[in-house]
N, C-alpha and C positions, 0 to 999 in steps of 0.2 A: 464581498466584505463591506458591510454597511454598519457603521457605528453612529448612533444619534448623539445629540448633545447630552442627553441624560446618561448614556453609557460613559461618556468621557468625564463628566462631572463626578459620577459615582466612582470611577476608577481613581481619579485624583484624590477624592475624599478618603478612599481606602488607604492610599499611600500616605497621605498626610497624617492619618490617625494610626497607621500601622495595624489596622484591624478591619476585617470585613464587617463585623458587627457594628463598630463605631462609625465606620464609613457609611454604612447603610443608614444609621440614625442621623448622621449629619446631612445626608441626602433626603431625609424624610421618607425613607423607604423601608419596607419590612425586610427582615433578613432573608426569607425565602425568595422574595422578588429580586433582591440584590444578588444573591447567589446565582439565580437563574440568568440574570443579565451577564454576570461575570463569566459563567460557564458558556454562554452564547458567544461572547467575544473570543474566548479561548478556542471554541470549536470552529469559529469562522477563520481564525488564524492557523489553527492546527498545531499550536505550540502554547505552553503555559505562560501566563503573564505574571504570576505570583509564585513565590516560594514560601511555604508555610513552615514556621518553626515555633519553638517554645516562647519566643518573645514577640510573636505576631507574624505579620506578613511583610515581605520585601519584594520589590519588583525584580523580575528576571531581566536579561539583556533586552529581550523583546518588549518587556514592560517598560523599561527605561525609554526605549524609542517611542512607544505609544504615549508615555507621559509627556515627553518633550513636545511632540506634535499636538497633544491635547491641550497643553498650556498655551501653545501658540494660537491654536484655533479659538479656544475660549477667551484668550486675551484679546484677540481681534474682535470677537463678538462683544466683549465687555466695552472695548473702546468705541465700537459703533453705537452701542446703546448709550454710552456716556455722552457722546457727541450729539446724538439725537435728543437725549434727555435735557441737554442744555437749552433746547427750544421749548421745554415744557415748564410751565409756571410752577414754582415751588420745589422743583427737583434739585437734588444735591449730588455733586460728583464726589466719588469716594477715591481717595488716594491712599495706597498702601505704602507706608514708609517704615523700613526696618533700620535700626541704628544701634550703636553700642552704648554702653552705660554713660560714658562721659558726655557724649553728644546729647543724649536724651535728658540728662539732668543739668548739664552746665551750659550747653551752647544752643539748644533748639527752642527752649520755652519762649524766649523773647521773639525771635524771628517768626516762629510758627504762629505765635499769638497774633502778631501784626498781620501775617498773611490771612489768617482766618477772619480777622476783623475786616479786612479789605475785600474778602471773597466770601460773602455770606452763603453762597450756594455750594460750598466745598466742605467735605468732611475728611478728616485724616485719621486713618487707622495706624496708630504708632505702636510698633513692637520693639522691645529691647532684645537684641540678639548679639552673639559674637560676630565679628566681622566676616569670618569664614562662612557662617550660616547665611549672612546677609548676601554675600556674593552669590551663593548658590540660589537663594530665593529670587534675586533679580535676574539671574541667568535663566532660570526656569519659568519666570513669569509669576511666581508667588507674590512678588512685590514689584511695584513699578520703580521705586526709588530706594536707594540705600545710603547710609552714612557709614563708611568703613575706615579702618586704619590703613595707612599705606604699607604697613608691615605684611599684609596678606596679598597673595596673588589674586588679581581680579580679571585675568584672562582677556576676553574680548570686550569687556564692559568699557563704556566711555566714563571718564571721570573729570570732575572739576574740584579745585581746592575749596575747602570749607572753613577749617579752623585748625589751630595747632593745640594739641592736648599734651600737657606736660604733667607727669605724675611725680609727686614728692612724698617724702616721709615726714610724718608729724609725730612728735613726742611731747610728753609733759615737760615743763620747764626744769624740773629737778631730776629728770632722767639723765644718766651719764652720757647718753648720746647727744644731749642738748648742746654740748660744747662743740660738736662737730658741724662743719659746714657742708660736707659732702660725704656720701656713703654709697656703697653698692648693695644690692639685695643680698648677695652672698655673705656680706659682713654682718647682716642683722637677721638672717634666715632662722637662727636658733632662738630668736625672741618670740614672745607671745604677742599676737596681733588682734586688733579689732577689725572686723571686716564687714563688707556688705552681705546681704542675704545670699544664700547659696545659689539661688536661681539667677543672680545677676551676671551679666556678661563680664563685668570687670573682675568679679570673684573668680570666674573660670580662667580668665586671662592671667591673673596674678598667680593662680595655682599652677598653671602650665609653666610660667616663667620660673617659679620657685623650684619645680621639679627639674627643669633644665639646669638650674644652678646647683643641684645636687641634694637639696633638702626641702621637703614639703613644708608649707607654712602651718604653724600651730595657731589656730584662731580660737580665742577664748569666747568671743561673742559676735553674733551677726546682727547688724543694725540695718535699718531700711533707708537711711539718708546719710549723706556725708556730714551734715551738721551734727547728727547724733553720734557718729563715729568720733568726730573731733571733741565732742563733749566728754565721751568716755575716756579718750586719750588724756584730756586735760585733768581728769580725776586720777590719772596714774594707772588705769586698768590695763594698759598695753600700748603698743605703738601701732601705726596704721599707714597705709599708702593710699593717697587720695589725689584727685586732680588739683593742680596748683590753684585753679580758680576757686575751688571749695576751701582750700587752706587759707587763701587770701581773705575770704569772707570772715573767717574765724580768727584772723591774725590779731584783732584787737583784744582778744581774751588774754589775761595776764598769765595763764598757766599753760601755754602751748608754744611749741617751737616748730619751725618748718626747716627741713634739711633737704638739700638737693640730692636726687638720685642720679648717679652718673652712668647707670646702665643705658646703653644705646636705645633699648626698647622703651625707656621711660619717657621719651619725647616722640610723639606720633603726629604726623600730618593726617588730619581727617579729610576724607574725600567724599564728595557726592558721586554716587555711581548710578548708571542707568544703562539699558541696552543700547538705545539710540535716542538721543535728545530730540531729533527731528520727528521721530515716530510717536513721541508722547502726545497724549491728548492735551488740549490747551491748558486746563487747570494744572496738570502735572508739569508741563513745560514752564508755566508761570511760577510754580513752587521752586523748581530747580533754579531758575534764574534769580528768584528772590533770595534763596539761601546762598547762592554763589555771588550775589551782589552784581549780577550782570543785567544791564539794561536791555529792554526790547523783548 
């Protein structure tokens, strides 16, 4: 049983894209060549690695085991190349950081900007994902570092506190809710909302919470930024749930009100997560300590 690095990278690309065709393209390989390599891996093991269905391919139990070890092996090689690359002039270390909506929009821009300023040989691949997806990515090695909500299980991952994210309701000044100081989502779930784009992690998170409260949210319009959401709310187009930090920026506007959400899930501790702080490469470890405000 001999799998080379090309085999392992190809297999992970197929899983990440959910398609042999797209996985081959990502690996810069022809489809016949990729299929032959995949068939060779399955023949060597004597069991299938993938299940093929209408929606693409998924790994079997054996495939899950191979993917786990492939990520460990390739991750170790990437770390080796990264540390060796630090000795090469002009090389840049790449850090894969996955995070939720609030962190990427409200809490990360300033500290990440400062870090990049002070570390010119570092690049950060920043992706917005739900916390549950981020946990899986860090556990499997698809990302080195994540920012997650403490509301999700993080298993064996190590964590450090990062920030407190409080969600609030915003309404126009003349909205009947404007006289309220506190509400729950269940009390306003029948109203029309202005929300973030459908691909955002926060949109998915609020959708899940609304379903748990018994009624899905009705979203009239999807905007790309919290400021644009607040602007729409100010005009009376609907109500919205946004981070308190975003609402605070807009608080000076005469036509908007902020109301506390008393649901327990509306206040979240954001955590920095990683598999093993001591096993991170120097730039990754430096970023974690910078975000956590830890010296050394």
